[in-house]
MINURO-465861 format. One record per residue (C-alpha): x, y, z. Coordinates in steps of 0.2 Angstrom, whole numbers, padded with zeros to 4 digits, always signed. Example, Ala and Ser with C-alpha at 12.3 -4.5 7.8 and 13.67 -1.06 7.14 Angstrom:
2
+0062-0022+0039
+0068-0005+0036
END
This chain:
200
-0134-0058-0004
-0119-0047-0004
-0104-0055-0012
-0087-0055-0001
-0078-0043-0014
-0093-0031-0014
-0093-0031+0005
-0074-0027+0005
-0077-0013-0007
-0091-0006+0004
-0081-0007+0020
-0066+0002+0012
-0077+0018+0011
-0075+0018+0030
-0057+0021+0029
-0057+0040+0033
-0066+0036+0049
-0052+0024+0054
-0037+0033+0047
-0031+0051+0052
-0031+0058+0034
-0035+0075+0041
-0019+0076+0051
-0009+0071+0037
-0018+0083+0025
-0015+0097+0037
+0004+0095+0037
+0006+0095+0018
+0012+0111+0011
+0003+0115-0005
+0005+0126-0019
+0000+0126-0038
+0018+0126-0042
+0022+0109-0034
+0021+0091-0038
+0015+0077-0026
+0017+0058-0027
+0008+0045-0017
+0016+0028-0015
+0005+0013-0013
-0011+0022-0013
-0022+0008-0019
-0039+0015-0023
-0031+0033-0023
-0043+0039-0010
-0029+0049-0002
-0024+0057-0019
-0043+0061-0022
-0043+0070-0005
-0028+0080-0009
-0035+0085-0026
-0051+0091-0017
-0043+0101-0002
-0025+0106-0009
-0018+0114-0024
-0004+0106-0033
+0003+0107-0051
+0002+0089-0053
-0003+0073-0043
+0003+0056-0046
+0002+0039-0038
+0009+0021-0040
+0002+0005-0034
+0002-0013-0040
-0016-0015-0037
-0025-0001-0047
-0041-0006-0054
-0048+0000-0071
-0061+0009-0061
-0048+0018-0050
-0038+0022-0066
-0054+0030-0074
-0058+0040-0059
-0040+0047-0057
-0040+0051-0076
-0056+0061-0074
-0048+0071-0060
-0031+0074-0069
-0022+0062-0058
-0008+0051-0066
-0007+0034-0059
+0005+0020-0062
+0001+0001-0060
+0018-0005-0054
+0027-0013-0039
+0044-0003-0044
+0048+0015-0041
+0061+0013-0056
+0046+0019-0067
+0050+0037-0061
+0068+0036-0067
+0076+0053-0062
+0059+0062-0058
+0059+0072-0042
+0044+0078-0031
+0040+0092-0019
+0030+0080-0008
+0031+0061-0007
+0018+0052+0004
+0018+0034+0010
+0002+0030+0019
+0000+0013+0027
+0012+0004+0015
+0028+0000+0026
+0020-0014+0035
+0016-0023+0019
+0034-0023+0013
+0044-0039+0015
+0057-0036+0028
+0071-0041+0016
+0065-0028+0003
+0062-0013+0015
+0079-0004+0014
+0078-0005-0005
+0061+0002-0005
+0064+0016+0007
+0080+0021-0003
+0070+0022-0018
+0057+0033-0010
+0070+0045-0003
+0077+0048-0020
+0061+0054-0027
+0060+0069-0014
+0067+0085-0020
+0080+0094-0009
+0069+0104+0003
+0054+0093-0001
+0043+0085+0011
+0042+0066+0015
+0026+0060+0024
+0025+0043+0032
+0010+0036+0040
+0009+0018+0046
+0001+0007+0059
+0009+0007+0076
+0013-0010+0084
+0007-0003+0101
-0004-0005+0111
-0004-0024+0108
-0023-0025+0106
-0024-0012+0092
-0009-0020+0083
-0018-0037+0084
-0034-0029+0077
-0024-0022+0062
-0016-0039+0059
-0034-0046+0058
-0039-0032+0047
-0026-0035+0034
-0028-0054+0035
-0046-0051+0029
-0044-0036+0017
-0026-0038+0011
-0026-0057+0013
-0008-0056+0020
+0001-0057+0037
+0010-0040+0040
+0026-0036+0047
+0027-0020+0058
+0041-0008+0054
+0050-0002+0070
+0048+0017+0069
+0063+0021+0080
+0073+0012+0068
+0065+0021+0054
+0068+0038+0062
+0086+0034+0064
+0087+0029+0046
+0078+0045+0040
+0090+0056+0050
+0105+0047+0043
+0098+0049+0025
+0098+0068+0025
+0080+0070+0032
+0075+0081+0046
+0060+0075+0056
+0049+0090+0058
+0035+0082+0068
+0029+0065+0074
+0013+0059+0082
+0002+0044+0086
-0017+0042+0087
-0029+0028+0090
-0045+0028+0079
-0058+0015+0082
-0048-0001+0084
-0032+0005+0075
-0016+0013+0081
-0007+0025+0070
+0010+0033+0069
+0016+0047+0058
+0032+0057+0053
+0033+0073+0044
+0050+0076+0037
+0060+0088+0026
+0074+0083+0015
+0090+0093+0018
+0096+0105+0005
+0115+0102+0001
+0126+0117+0006
END
């Protein structure tokens, strides 16, 4: 008999078939002189994809839920991971690319602005910010994602209004280069590719 936790781990391997990782990867500018940080990557599956298909000087990730197994896999692939729920661990560090994949809907409403401001500060002037999250439309797909997170994350999510996010980005010295939406399986996705303005 398969234990519930074991079943959840097996189902997680299907995530690439439910999430548009290929689209996100295709818009990340890579070079072996640059550093990338993935915020809230959990099992670091996205960082491992980046490590396989892109060339970066260094890869880092942060999440409160990093298992010993994930830590060892990342170490073997020269990926630096931090087990923390605070971006303050990076102090004054800046990155050429910062990614936030399926994280915002897990952030408590009262903590969102603080979280986003902290993420914005980690992007170098001229650097890329990639945000991919779950869309609250169509309603059926939004409901399916709510059910998904109740089962796998054991929490009730709060969708982030993407129009509000776009306005906040543009008022925080980020230019939105590309935006898009896509439905995969039962899930509806939305993404923003942005670049931080260089001070004149």
